[in-house]
N, C-alpha and C positions, 0 to 999 in steps of 0.2 A: 850486560856489561858488568863488570867487576861492586862486588861491593863495599860501601865505606860506611862510615864510624863516625855516628854525630851522637859528641859528646852536651851534654844538658852540664852548667855552668853553676857552680854552688849557690851561687845568688838564685840562677832560677830553681833549685829544687831546695829554697829555704822552707825550716821548719812552721807548717800551717800550725803556729801554737793555740789560735784559735778553736780547733780541730781535734784540740790535744794531742798533738806531735803525728800527726798522719803526716808521710811525704808524699809528694809526687816519685816516681822510678826515677832512679842514675843511670847515667853509662848508655844512653838509648842505643841499640844498633839494627839500622833498615836495612835490609836485603830483600831486592837487590834497591841500591840506590845510583843514582836517580830510578824511581819507579819504571818498569818498563811493563808495554800490554804484551799479553801472550793469549792469543785467541782472540779475544771479546773481552778478558779478563784483566785486568788491574789486581795483582795482590804482590805482597808485601808481608816477611816474616818482622816482626818488632821485638826484641828483646829488650832486658835490663834487668838491674837490682831494687832492689829496697835495704835500704843500709838496715846496719843494727841498731836495735834499742831507739828506732824511733815510729814505728806503725804503731797505733794507737790498739790498745786490748777491744777497744768498743766501736772500730771504724769502721767504716768499707766505701771502699773507693772504686768508683764505674769510671773505667776509660774506655774511651770511644774514638776510634781514628776518622778523620774527617777530612778529605780531599775536597779543597777548593781550589775553585779556577773562573772565569771573568763566565760571571752569569750565572753562576750555580756552586752546588756543593754535593758533593756523595759521603755519605756515612755509610762505617761499616757495622757487622757487631759486636755490641761491647763485651769486654769482661771485667767482671766483677772481682775485689780481692778484699778480705776480710779480717778484720782483728780477732783475736784466739775465743773473744767471750761477745765477738758482735754476734746477736741470734739471726741475721740475713743468711741466706745463700749463698758461697763463695768459695774463691782461693781465700785459703787460712794462709795469713802471713803471721812469722812469729815473732814477737815484739823483742827477742831476745837474741835472733839468729837474725834474722830479715827473713829475704827470701827473693825468687826470683819472678822478672816478668818476662810471661812471654804472649803472642798474641798473633793469628792473621787476619790481617785488612786484607778486605775483597772488593773491588767496584765494577759493575759493569762498565765498560768501557764508553765516551763518548769525546770527538772528538777535541771539544773544546779543553778535554784534561791532558793537552798538548803540552799546555802553561800554565803547571796547575802547583798546588805544596800539599803537603800532608802535615798534617797538623794531630796532635793528641788533645780529646778535648775532653777534663777529669772532673767529673762530680765528688765532694770529701763529705762524706757524714759523718756525724758524731750525735749521740743519742740522737733529739728532734732537730738540731741545726745541722743543714745544708748549706754548703758552700760550693758553687763557681770557681775553678780556678783558672788563673791565665790561661790561653792554648800556647800550647809547645809543636814551635814546629821543627818538623823531625826530617824532613827529606823534602828533594824536590820530583816535579814528575811532567808529562809523562813522556818518555821514550816510546815511540807510537812509529818507529820505522817498518814494524811488520806491517803497520798499514797500509804500506804502498804496494802489498801483493794483492793484485786486480783482476777479473776473473771480466777481461773483455775479449773482443774481438782479434785483438792483436797481441793477447798472452796466451788466450787458448782460445783457438779456431774454431769454430762454430762446423760441423760435417755436411754438408752436403749430401740428399741421397739422390742418385745420379737419374737419369731417363736413359733407357732402351732406343733410344732415335737413331733408326738406322738410314744415311741418307739413301744407301742402294743393298736392298735386299736381292741375294740369289736365291732363286727359286730351281728345284733340280728334275727334272722328269725324264724316263729309262723309259726304254721298248727292248726284249731282247727276240731276234730271230735264230730259232732252234733247227737244230740238221740233224738229219742220220748220221746213224754211227758210221765213223770214217767216209763220211760227205761234207760236200759243200757247195753242194743246190742249192740254191734261193729257193721253197715251195710258195706256191701263192696262198694257200692256208694261211701261210707265220707272215706275209706280206698285208692278209688281208683281218692281223687281228686287232685287236680292241685296241692292245698296249699300242702297234703302231698308229692306228688312227688319232688315235689320243696325242701322239708326240708330233706327227703332221699338223697336228691342228694348232698345238701348243706353238709351232716352230711359225706357222703365219702369225699367230697373236704378235707373240713376241715382236715380230719383224714388221706389224702395222703397227702396233698401238704406242700412243703417246710417248706413253711412260715405262714402256721396254723397249730392253735391247736383248739381242745374243749375245750372249756373252762367250760360249766357246759350243763348240758341234765335238764329240768322240767318237768316233766307232770303234770297238776292240773285238778283237776276233778270238777265241778261246777253244779250245780241247781238254776233255775228260782226263782224267789222268790215269788212265789205263792203255796200253797198247806200248809202241814202240816210240821212242822220243821224238826220231826224227820224221815217223809218221804224223806225228802230232805237232809238232812245230809247221810242217808241210800244211796239215790243214786248215791249223789256228789261219796261218798268213792267208789262206785262201777264202777261207771265211770271212775273214777281215776285208782283204780287198773286194770280194763280188757285195759285201752289205757297204761298203762304201760306193762302190760306183754305182750300186742303186740305190743310195741314198744324195748324192752327186744330181742324178738325172729328176728326182722326184725336187732339190731344191730351185734346178732352171725349170721347171714345168712351173712351179708356185711362183718364179721369178723375185728368189730370195735369195740374197747375196750373202753367202758363210760359209769360211775358211772348216776344213775339215779334220782334227788331228786324228790320228792313228795309235792302235797300242795293240800289241799282242803276247798273251800267254799261252806257252804250247803246252803246259799241263796245269790246270785251275785248281791243284790243292786248296789255298783260301778257299775259294768258293768249294771244295769240298766239304771242309771243314764246317765252315757256316751252316750249309743244307744237312749234314749228318747234326747236329746239336740244334738245331729247329724238327727234327725226326724225332718220328716212336718209332723208329725201328729198333727190334731187339739188343743187346749186347751192345749199344753204340758206344756205352762208354769205352769198352774194349777195344772197339772200333779209335776211339780218338785219344786213346792211350799208345796205340800204334803209333800214330802223328805226332804224339810226344815225344817218344824215346828215336826215333828216326828219321833223321833228316836227309837221305840219299831217297831220290823219288823209287828206284827200282826195288831199292830193299822195303817202303814203303807199300808199293804194290804187290811187291811178295808174302808181306807178311800177313795183309788182308786178303788176300787172296786162298791163303791158307786159313782164314775164318769161315771154312766154306760152307758152312749153316749159312752166315748172315752174308755172304759177298753174292749168291743168287737177287737178296731185297736189294742189296747196294746197287747192282748192277739194271736194275728193273725200276728204281725209284729216285736215286739221287745223283747215276751218271749222265743219264738224257738231258737231265736240265744244262749240264755244264757243256753240253755241245752245241755253242750258238756264238749269237757273235752280237755285242751291247750297243748301243745306242744312244748314247747321253745328252741331250741339251740341258746346257747350264744357260738360265736366264735373269738379265738385271732388272727388278724393280726399280724404278727408281725415282725417290720421295720427290716432296716438295723443298723445294729453293728457301735458303735463309730469309730473301724476302720476301716470298710466299707466307711463310709461317708468320714471320713479325707480323705480316701488313691483318693476316685471322686473326692473330692472337688480340691485338685492338679491337679490329672490326666485328670478328664472327667465330670466336673461339669457339664455339659448339661443331665450327667442320672438321677442329684437330682432333686426334687422339689425345690420349692423358699424357703420351710419353712426347709430343709434338707440342703440347700446351707445356710442359717441363722445359724443354728444348728451348722453346721460344723464352722461356724466361732468361735462360743463359746466353741470347743474344745482346744484352743489355745490362750497361755495367749501373743503371740509375737504381737505384733501391724500392723509389716509391714504384716505377715500373714494374721489377720482377715484384713486390708486392702485392699488386694487381692482377699481375696473368697467373702468381698463385691463389690467388684469391677465388680466381675465376673456374681455375682445378679445380678447388673447392666445393664450389658451386657444380659445379657439371660433375664431379668424378670424387661426391665423397667416400664411397668406399676406399678409397689409396690413400695411405698413410701419405707419401712421398710428398705431396703438395701442401701436408699440415707441417710436417718434419722442416721443407724447405721454408714455407712463409714465418715458421719459428728461425728459421738460423737469422731470415732477412730482420725480424724485430730485435733479435740479440746482436745482429753488426750494427743498427741503427740505437741500440742501448733499450730498447723497449721491454723490458726485461719479464713485465708484468705478462704482457700478449705471448709474450716469445714463450713464455711456462705454460698459457693458456692452450696454445698452438701444440705444443710435445706432451703435452696431456691428449689432446686429442688425437695425436699420429700414434700414440700408446695404447691408446683404447681400440685404434684398427692391430697394431701389430705390436703385444706388450713383450715379445722379445728380442725385439730389434735392436742392436749395440749399438748404431749410428744414433738413434734417437736416445738411449739414455745414455748415450753421451753426451747428445746435447742437452735435454732434460738435467743431466749434473752440473752441468756449468753454468745453465742460467739459475741452479741451485745456491751453485755458489758465489754466482753478484748476486746476489740479494742475501749472500751469508746466510744461508739457508743448510747450516753444514751436514745436517741430519740428513736430507732429504738428499743430498749433493752424495754423501757416502753410501747415499743407496745406491740410486742409479749407476754410477761412475764402476760400484761391483759388480752389475750387471751388463757392463759395455767392453767386457771379453771381446775382440776381432773386430771391435770396429777399426774404420780406416787412420779416425784421426791419431793425433798426437794424444794418448792418454797420458804420457810419462808425464807431459805439465799440467794437463789435469789433475793428474792425483798430487803432483810437487806442490800446488796451488793448493789443494786440499789440507794435505799435510803442515802447512807452514801456515795456513789458519784456522790450524785449529791448534798452533803452539808445537807440533810433534816436528822440531825441526830434524833429528836424527831421521826420519821416516821420509820427509821431504828430500834431503841430501840423497838418500839409496834412490827415491823418485825421478828426482833429477836428471841423474847422472850426469852426464855431459851437454845436456841445451844448456844452448847460449841465449835466456831472456832477462827481463828488469827481472821477472819474478823469481828465477834461480840466484840471480844476485841479492837478493834480497834476503832470501835462505841463507847465501853463505856469507851475510854481514851479522846476521842472527848468528849463525855458528861461531861467527869472530874469526871467519877463513879469510884474510881482507887480499893477500895476494889470489887466492881463487875468483873470488868476488871483479879485484879487478881484469881478470883474464877474459872473465864472463862477461862483465860489459863493457871489453874490445872488441866483442864477438857477437854483440847484439846485431842482428841482421838489419834492423832499422833502429836507431837509438834516435830515442824521443828525448822531450824536454825530462823524463821520467828517470832516463838514464843516464844523462847528465846529473839530476838532483843524488843518484842513488853515491855514482862516482864524487860529486862532493862531499858525503857523508863518509865514505870510505879515507879520503884524505881528512875527515874532520877525526876518525876512528884512530889513524896512523899521524897526526899532527904533522899532516904536509899542509901547512896554509896556503902553498901556491894553488895546491891542487884544488883546494875548497873553493878558491875564490876563481881560478878560472873554470872548472864545471858549472859552479851557482852562476855565472854572467851566460853562459850557453842554457841551462837549466830556467831560468826565468824570461830570456829571449824566446825560447820556445812556448812557454807555458806562464804567463805573468801573476795567475794563482799561485806561482811558488814561493813568491815574495813575500804575502804574509802567512805562507808556511814555514818558509825560513827563519823569518823573525822570531817563533814562537818554537820552533824547533829546537828542543836540547840537546840535540846533536850538535849544536854550533853553542853552542852556550858560551865555550870560551872567545867566540871570536863576535858576538852579537855589538859589543860598545868598541869593536873596532870602526877606524874610518872608511877603509875600506869594504869591508862587511855591509855598513850601513849607504855604503853609495850604491850597493848592487840590488838592494830589498826595498832602500825607498820608494 
């Protein structure tokens, strides 16, 4: 708010003849006035003048700013002014020319200061005589709108660390049936391989186990990328067909009902590249370069065959494995139902994995139940940081900041670099006005999935750095963002922000009333105050003492709202 001038009348600054002509300072100016809390400090620049030929040469004047409020008072550091012949230390004031008076008053803010008055307490001394002068009121205070910024779960939402629970987990098992060059005959040695035995066992298990199901069965036929394309196409198709007929026969024998999907790859260049990359063949990088340089299959084959020194090794070690049919089983492993998980979380949590326990907490909206589940998770799985973080999130949402901070600290012991936990620890520190810790944690929260802008904007606003807060908030539409705009005297933006708050509450309405007061919109003040006090009766007392509404507090309509 803009500064205003407080003039001390001629009577109030009458010469103290008993002190040899020493006078109080005149034309006192306080900036800002009314006083305003910035961060957690109330500061004021106080200036004035000492008139000419009035400050006794042996006088000592001690000036102490005192902020008085209901139930207490706070004093700031004193300044001492001395005459030209005084023996005490202080700022010397010329008797002939007078001088300037200036000091900065600073007070640690307490809520009762919202309705307060700033005085100068002056002690005058000449020789051995000391006299306390009457207090001089120089300002009212304190504009405490900045304190409407809060770090709670509505304004800075805590971040949960997600579970990895999946209702259905898919398992894949594969087996290859290999063929001789330019052939599609199924060989008995291939059909009895361990791969095939394992595949048959997996199919039977998926079909008979209660929590498993066959999702998909595929048979793919391949030919190696050498030789004529037409021949390779026929080979791949024949290999697929024979392998599929074989599998169908085996399914029928095992009494397994499953559809088979088919797929054919005439020239398996992808398989060739993968096998080359995994090999120790000399000059394999040269072969891989050929694959990257040429896309035409015939050109690729020709270029590779030109590498006569390496081609024989390729033909012996790489190509035989590509002449195959691949049988692929995809099995669904079906997890516990929500009902089963919820029941076990209450009655036998040890029967659940850590991810199932964390998931169980998401099945209830009751914060007490959530907290109990997370507490069990920390007991059963004490090395998993997520349970501590999520328990801290519940505490934060409940307003139990002390326990929230302890939980986040434990989570950070287990995962010191986790950005989500640092974010949560940061907003919890904000909630206790621990701005140093808040800034340290939020500085390590880059990469969090939470809204870091809102947290940083809140931090800067609480520090009193409103310019930085404006940049941090951007287009955020929250009560906190609106407070920053009010403090930056951008009232049009504040109105727009408050109108866009997703879930407006009593504080939203109160801030709208403040904007109305600062823009002399009486109707906006009364209309919004009615909504505010209806939503939160405690705001009646705040409004009665809030200097933002000083010009309205004697109005009958105002009194009717806040009585």
